[in-house]
N, C-alpha and C positions, 0 to 999 in steps of 0.2 A: 596779597603782596607780602613778600618776605621782609623781615626786619633788615634794615640797611646795615651792612657790615662796614665798620670803619677800621682803619689801621691806626696804631698808637701815635699820639702826638709826641713830638720830640722837642724838649726844652733845652735851649742852649744859652750860655752866658757869654758876653763879650769878654775876651781876655784882657787882662790888665797890663800885659807886657807889650809895649808899643815902642817902635823904633824911635831913636832920639830925633830923627829928622821929620817926624810927623806930629808936631805939637798941636795943630788944629784938630787932627784926628783924636789925639789923646784927650783934648778938651771935650770932644763929642762923647768919648767913652765915659768920661767923668759924669756927664749929664745923664748917660744911660744908667750908671750906678745909682743915680738919684731918681730914676724913672721920670726925668724931665724930658719927655719925648719931643716936645716942641723945640726946646733949645737944642737938643741933640740933632734934630733934623736940620735946623738952621745952620748949626755949626759944621756938620758933615758936608752940607751943600757948599759952604765956603771952602772947605778942604779940597773938594773936587775941582775947584776952580784955581787950584795952585799946583805946584810941583808934587804935592803929596798924592795927587791922583795917579802918579806913576807907581805907587806902592800898592800891591794887591790888598794889603790890610785895610787901606782906606775904603776900597770897594766892599770888602767884607763887612766893615762897620756900617756902611750905607745900607747894605742888604739887611743886616741885623736890625737896624733902627726901623726900616720900613716894614720889616716882618712884625716887629712888636707893635707898631702903630696899626698895622692891618688887624692884628689880633684884638686890639682894643676897639677899633672903629668899624671894620668891614668884614669881620668873620661872617661867613654865610652869604656873602655877596659874590655870586659867581664871576662877575665882571670887575672885580676889585682891581683898581689901578695901583694901589699900594702893594698888593701881592705881586703884581706883574713887575713893578719896579724892584721889589726885593729879589725876585728870581733873576732879573737881568743883572743886578749888581753882584749877586753871588756867582753867576756865570762868568762875569767879567773878572772877578777875583780869582776864580779857578784858572781862567785863561792866562792870567798874568803871573800866577804863582809858580814860577819855574822850579823852585826848590821844594815845593810842597809844604811850606812852613805853616800855612793856614788852611790847607786842604781839608783836614779832618773836620774842623769847625764849620767850614763852608758847606761841606757835603751834608752835615747834620742839619744845617739850616735849610738846604734844598730838599732834604728828605721830609722835613716837617711840612714845607710848602706843598710838596707833592701829595702828601696825605690830605691836605685841605682840598686840593683839586679833585682827588678821588672821592672825598666825602660829598663835595658839591655835585659832582657828576651823578652819584647815586641818588642824591636827593631829587635832582631834576628828572631822573627816570620815573619818578612817581607822578609827575605833573605835566610833562611836556605834551604839546599838541602835535598834530601832524606837521604844522607849519614851523615848529620849533624843535623838531627831533634832532637837529644838528647841534643844539646847545650842549646836551650831556655828552654827545660824541666828541665834541671839541674839547671839553674839560677833561674827559678821560684821556684824550690824546696828549694833553699837556702833562697829565700825571705820568703817562708812559715815557714821554720824552725826558722829563726831569729825573725820573727814577733810573733811566739808563745812564745818566751822568752821576747821580748821587750815590746809587748803590746797584751797579749792574749785576751783582751776585744775587740780589733778591729775586726770588721766583714770583713773577707777576701772574702766573697762570690762574691761581685761585681768585685774584682780584678781577682778572679778565672774565672768568667764568661767572662771577657774581654780577658783574656789569652786564654781560650779555643776557643773563637770566632776567635781570630787572628790566632791561629793554624789551625783551620778549613779553614779559608780563604786562608792561604798559601798552605795547602794541595790541595785545589781546583786549585790554580794556577799551581802547579806542575802536577796535573792530566791532565789539559788541554794541557800541554806540552808533556805528555806521557800517552796517552789513553790506552796503553797496560799494564800499571801498575795497576793490579787488586787489589793491596793492598790499594791503596790510597782512593778509594771511602769509604771503611769501616772506615778508619781513620777519614775521614771528618765527616761521620755520627756519629761516637762515640763522636767527639768533640761537635757537636751541641746537641746531646742527653745530654751531661753533662751540657751544658748551660741551657737546658730545665729543667733538674733535679734541678738546682739552682733556676730557675725562670720559671715556667710553663706558665707565661703570656708574655714571650718574643716573640713578633710577628715575629721579624726578624729571630730568630732561627728556628721557625716553617717553615717560608717561605723558608729559605736556605736549611733546611732539605728536603723539598719538591722538591726544584730545583735539589738537588743532585740525588734523586731517579728518577726524570724525565729525567735528563741528562744521567743517566746510561742507560736508555732505548734508548735515542736518539743515544748515542755512540754505543750501540749494533746494532742498525739498520744500522748505517753507515758502519758496517763491512760486511754487506750483499752485495753480488754481484751475477752475473750470474753463478759464479762457486760454490756458496754455495749449499751443498747437501740438497735435499728436506727435509730430516728428520731433519737436523740441522736447516733449515729454520723454520719449524713448531715449534721446541723447542725454538728457539730464539724469535720468534714472541710471544709465550705464556709467556716467561720470561719478555719480554718488557711490555706486557699487564698487567701482575701482578704487575710489578714495578710501573706502572702509576696508576692503579686502587686501589691496595691494600696498597701502600706505599705513593706515591706522593699525591694522592687525599686526604687521611685523614689528612696528615700534612698541606696541603694548606687550607683545610677546617677549621682546627683549627686556622690557621693564620687569615682566613676570619672572623671567629667568634669573634676573639679578636679585629680586626680592619676592619670592613666591608667596609670602604671607603678609604682604603690604596691602591693607584694606582697599584703598582706592584702585590699586592695580588689579586685584582679583575681581573687583566689581567691574572695572573697565573691560577686562576680558569677557566677563559675562554679558555686558551690554553689546559689545562688538559682535560676539557670536550670535546673540539674539537678533541683531540687525541683519546679519547674514543668513538667518534662519538655519543655523547649525544647532539642531536640537540637542544632540548628545553633548556637545561642548558646552552649550548653555546650561544644561542640567548639571554637568560636572562642576562648573564654576559657581553655580547657584548653591550647590551642596558645600563647596569650599567656603563660600561666604557664611553659610549657616554654621559650619564647623568653627570657623575663626571667631564668630560671635559667641558661640557656645563656650569656647575655650578662653574667652575674654581677651583675645588678641586684637580684635578690632571692635569698634562701636557699631551699634545697629543703625545709626543715622548715616546716610550717604553723605560723604564729604564732597563739597563742590570743588571742581578743578580750578 
């Protein structure tokens, strides 16, 4: 599993310039400056029950307060209600801020909260079960939705690729624990295809895609025994051959074209050609492995995919 990548956290401060007609909001801001979050939360709640709720700054302050309390009490809790309240209040502030007076501060707050949804989504990709696979997907969806409002110019492709890659890795773990779950291989394949759609030069994605196809064949072979019907045996053997020759080999070849001296890729080419009984190709890549080891470009221990 790759190290989880996070995007920077954004720290913002409540401005001190408050309109004259929002005295309760100003009082809440004063409590913020003292980091008295309980009083700040109670005070802004009162403000929202008055005419001050018509001022977008009141909603910005409410979002800011709940964001700060979230940071203190519920960071790392994917279903945090404090965070949800902060997002809703910031969105309300933007909706009401016709003149853009508080837009910059509000979007900074939203951008920070978006980053927390992204971080939580990636963390869940390491632990979800088949029954909870929608949890990280939902959190990542919130990240995307908020970022579209907070900073639509930010390219989210690299974050999307990392999320898809992590989902694929977790699905692969679940598959190795339940080889009879035939839905998982396709889910893994789709995740890596999405990574490739974002960046067709991602060697690791091509390599991992090849590994999935190859291992599908291996796992099918493992199901064969003396009790396997002869007709089933022929069918399964043909399916395995097709997976390796028509799916695994092209994907690994693409990875090799991108990085011809990447250790696991060269070994992957060797193993695939060996499985297909391509003697010349097997010998060639075996010699390549020996050369790369001799030149110190790769280690002698086979790295597990």
